[in-house]
N, C-alpha and C positions, 0 to 999 in steps of 0.2 A: 609560478604553475606546477600542477600535479605532475609526477613523473614517476616511472618504475611501479606501477600498480601491481600490488600482490593480492590473490584472492586470499580471503582470511575464511571465509564461511557463504555457503549459499542456503537460503532458507526458500520457505514457500514464496514469499512475496518479494525478497530482494537479494542482492549479492553484495556482499561486504569486502571491501578492499582497503589494504593498508597503503600508505605512500607517505610522501613528503610534500607538503603544502605550504608555499612561503616559508620554506625553511622548519616548519613544523611537522611533527609527527601526526598523521591524520589518518582518520578512519573516513571511507567513502560509502555510504549507502545507496546503492542503486536499484531503483525499482524496476523490474522488468515488464515488458509488455505481456498483457494477457490476451492472446490470440483469440480465445473463444468470445471475447467480448467485441462489440462492435468498436472500431477505432476512435470513435468521437467520444463514446462512453467511458472506455478504458483510458483516456487522456484526460477527460474530467475527473474520473474518480482518483486517479493518481495523483494529479494536480492537488486536490483536495485533501488527499491522505499527506503529501508532503507538507501542505500548508499546516494541518493540524499538528504534525510533528514539530515543525519549527516553532510555531505559536507555544506549544506546550514546554518547550525547552526554554524559550525566552521568559515565559510565565514563572517557570520554575527558579530562573535566576532571580526575577524579582521578589519571589516569595523566600529567598534564602535556601533553596532546595539545591544542591550541588548536582550538576548534569555535566556532560561533555559540552565543553565550548563550541559555539555554532561558528564556522568560518564563512560559509557559502552555500547557497540555495541555487541549485539549476534546474529550472523546471524542464528545459529543452532536453537535457541529458537524463532527467529523472534522477538527480542526485542530491544528498545533502552530504556537505563536507563538514566535518566535525572533529574536536579533539580526539586523539587516541592514547589512550593509558596503556603504555608499553610494560609498567610494572604493578600489576593489580591481581586480585583474586576475586572471583565472584563469591556472593554469600553463599551459594549452594556449595562450591568447593570449600569455604571456610567452615562450614558446620560439617560437612562429611569428612573432610582429610584433618583439619585442625582441631577442631572441638572434640571428635572423637577419640583423641589420643590423649586429652586431659583426663586426670583423675578426677578433677571437680568441674564439670562441664557447666554448672549453673552459671557462674560467673560470665561465660563467655556468652551463653545462650541469653542471658538477660541483658548484655551488652547489645547483642543482634536485635531483640525484641525492641529494646529502647530507640536506636538509631533508625530502625526501618519505621517505626510507629511515628516518630517526630517528622521524618520526611513526608510520610504519607498523610500525616495531619496536615501539615504545612500545604500539601497540594489541594487536598479535598478544602480547606478553609479558602483556597484561591480557585476552588471550582475547575481544578485540572483533575481529569479522571484519566488515569494511566491505561486502562484496559488490559493490561497483561502483567499483573502484580506477580512475578515469581521471582525465587531468589537467584535465578539465572540472570535476570535483568537488573540486579544490583550488585556494585562492586566495591570493594574496599582497597583504598591505597593510603600509603603512609602519609601524613601531614608533612613532616619532614623527612625526606629519603635518607635510609642509614645504609650502612655497608653489610646489615645483616643478610644472610643468605638463608634459603629455605624456609623451612617454618618458623624460624627465628624471626624473619621479618614480621610476622604476623601474630605475635604473643603479647606485644606491649598495645592493648586496647586504647591507651590514651593517645598514641600517636596515629590512630586509624580513622578515616574518615569514608563516610557512606556516599556512593556517587549512584545516582539512580539513572538507567539507561535505556533503550529501545522503547521510543514513544511511538512506533509506528502504528499503534492502534489508539492512541490518545486522542482526547477531544476535551473541549471545554463545556461544562454543563453545571448548572445549579443544583439540579434534581437532587434530592436524597436519596432515591432508589439507585441512581447511578453510581452514587458513593457506596452505598450498600453492595452492590454487585462488585464493585472494585474489592471491597473487603471480603466477598465471598469467593472471589478469584485467588485471593491470596489464601484463604484458608485450605482451599482445595488443593493449591499448590504444595502447601506445607504438609498436609495430611499424606499426599502422593510420594512427595520427594524426602521428607525428613520424618518419616513415621515412627523412628526410634525416639523421638522428642515430642510426645504427643500434647504436652502442655505448651509448645511453644507458641501456638497462636493465641491461646489465653494470656498468656504474658504480654503479646505484642498488643491485645486488645484491652489489657488493663493501661498500657503505657498510652495507647491511642486515647482513650478517655480522659487520661489525665493532661494530655496536651490539649484537651478541647477548647475551643474558643466560641463556637456557637452551633446551634442546631444537632449537638451530638445526640440527643435522644431521638429525634425524627431519622438520623442515619443509622443508629443501631436497631430501631424497631424495623425499618424496612431492609437491612441486614437480616433480621430474624425471620422476615417473610420469605425474602430471596431463598435463604437456607433450607427453610420448610418446603418450600417447593421444588428446590434441588433434591430433598431427600424424598419427597414423593415420586419424582422422576426417576431416582435410583429404584427405589422399591417396584414401579411398574415395569421399569425397564425400557 
């Protein structure tokens, strides 16, 4: 059983707790009730969100995309129990705090672009729409744990592995437009959070095209349409 829950973070949709569950470091995502919604509607929507999140995680595992392991789905308490990575760094913090200190950042940026593109491409090939592709929702862990401390832990790229997290807005969809929107969300996230590296998204897109298996032209065409609509909205205000 889970015990000694510690609040890690509270967002707009859920609270995140850490604990031990069956002897394993565990993250519990608990969606809270929305009192402004009718109770029946709120329960239905919440259950659907939880189902989508769990389904996406399981499909990622089948698609060879690393995610937290899923331990338990508890609809009654609106909770998902999943693997907690105690020693990790978000891709956001890796870029801001590790890459920034390097004399030659190109190698590290190329590494990030490649591993993120490979993961997103695998998800899209398996019709998984993440819905919130930001560098805060991607983790790096060591493949083989070392005793290195601080920044030194993250300098050996051959020993780093990408973990995709937070599938709270995810769903399964074959539509090329939905995949194009996913790409657009990532582009906007990179522009707003990592504007010191304006070519990062183009690097990602080059790798994304290279990992293509099917319908890449349609996805990119839809992405261009979504991007054009987004720019028009920005100009109009």
